[in-house]
N, C-alpha and C positions, 0 to 999 in steps of 0.2 A: 187910591184906596189901599189901606194897610191891613194886611191879614194878621190878626193877633195869634200868638202861639196856641192859645186855648182853642180857637176856632180851627186852626190848622190840624190840631190833634183830633178834633171831632171829625173833620173831613177824612183824615187818614184812617181812623178807626172804622168809619163808615165804609170806605172803599175796601179795606181789608176784609170786612165781614160780608159785604155784598158781592164782591167780585167772584169768589169761588162758587157761590150759588148761581150767578149769571153764567159762568162758564160751564157748570154742570148741566144747566138747562140747554145750552147750545150743544153740548156733546150728545145729550139724549136725543135732540132733534136730528142731529146728523146720523145717529145710529138707526133712527126710524126711516131714514132715507136710503139706507143700504139697499141696493137693488137685488132683492131675493127672488121676486116673481120671475118665472121662466122655467125652462126645462134644463135639468142638470143630469149629467151621466158620469158614472164611475165604473170601475171594474166589478163592483158588486151591486150595481143597480141603476135605475133611472127614477127620478122624482120630478114631478111638475108642481111648482108652487104657483097657485092662482092668486090674482090680485085681491080677491075677497077673503083671503086667509084660510082657504081650504086647499086640499091637494087634488090635483087632477090625477093622471096616471102615476102610480107609484108602484114600482116593481123592484123589490130589494131582496138580497139574500136573507134568510131567516136570522142569521147571526147578527144582523144589524138591529134586531129587536129581541135580543135574548133567546133566540131560537137555536135549534141544532145547526151544527156546521153542515151545510149542504150547498152543492153547486147550482141548485135549482132556485130561481127567484120566486118570491111570494108576492101576490098583489096586496096592497095596503090602501086604506082610506085614512083621512085624518084632517087635522087643522094645524095652522102655524101662526106664530106671532113674532114680530121683531123683538129682539132681546139682546142684551149685552151681558156677557159673563166676565167677571173681573179678570180671570186668567186666560180667557180666550178671545175677548173683544166682541165686536158686533156680529150678529147673525140671526138665525131663526130657531126658535124653540118649537119643536114639532111633536104632536101627539099622533102616534101611529096605531092603527088597529088592522090586523090582517082581515081580508074579506072572509076568510074561514072562521074568524073570531077567536082563534087559539093563541094569537100573539098580540099583546098590547104593551106599548112602552112610550116613554117621552125621551126625546133625543135633542141635543143641541147641534146645529150645523153652523160652524163658525165661518164667517165670510172674510176673504182676503184676496188680494191681487198679487200675482207673481208673473214676471216677464210679460206684462201686458194682458194676462188672462185672468178672468174672474173665476174664483174657486170657492167651494164650500167644503169644509172639513168636518166630517161626522165624528163626534167625540163620544167617549165612554162606550165603546163597542168592541166586540171580538171579530167583527166582520173584516177588519183590515184598516189600513191607514191611507189608502189611495183616495185622493180628494175627488170631489165632483166638479166637473168642468162645465161651465155654462154652454148650452147648445143654442138657445134663443134668448 
């Protein structure tokens, strides 16, 4: 069987156009499998991501959600979704509301591994840069 140059070009162009789409779909599935569910602790709070996309116990410093600088944590409720941010990678996009109702915000927790530990890095906040370490 002889492959003619015209057919070879059609196959090559098809692969070039389809391959990036196939790879992006694979990356999106991998991002959805990032293990976010569980309890995470940091120097500025504890947050429990439940499998159903809601938050269990969430106790964070107010500065984590645009509140005043305070050493006393505030209880939050909320929801989360797997998400990927171009400059931060995979993680969880979280909507937080304080139980008192005075603080509401959306925050991204970037997921990564370092020295065999799983970590979440809270972005865009004045609460600090100490990552959350997986507890369970």
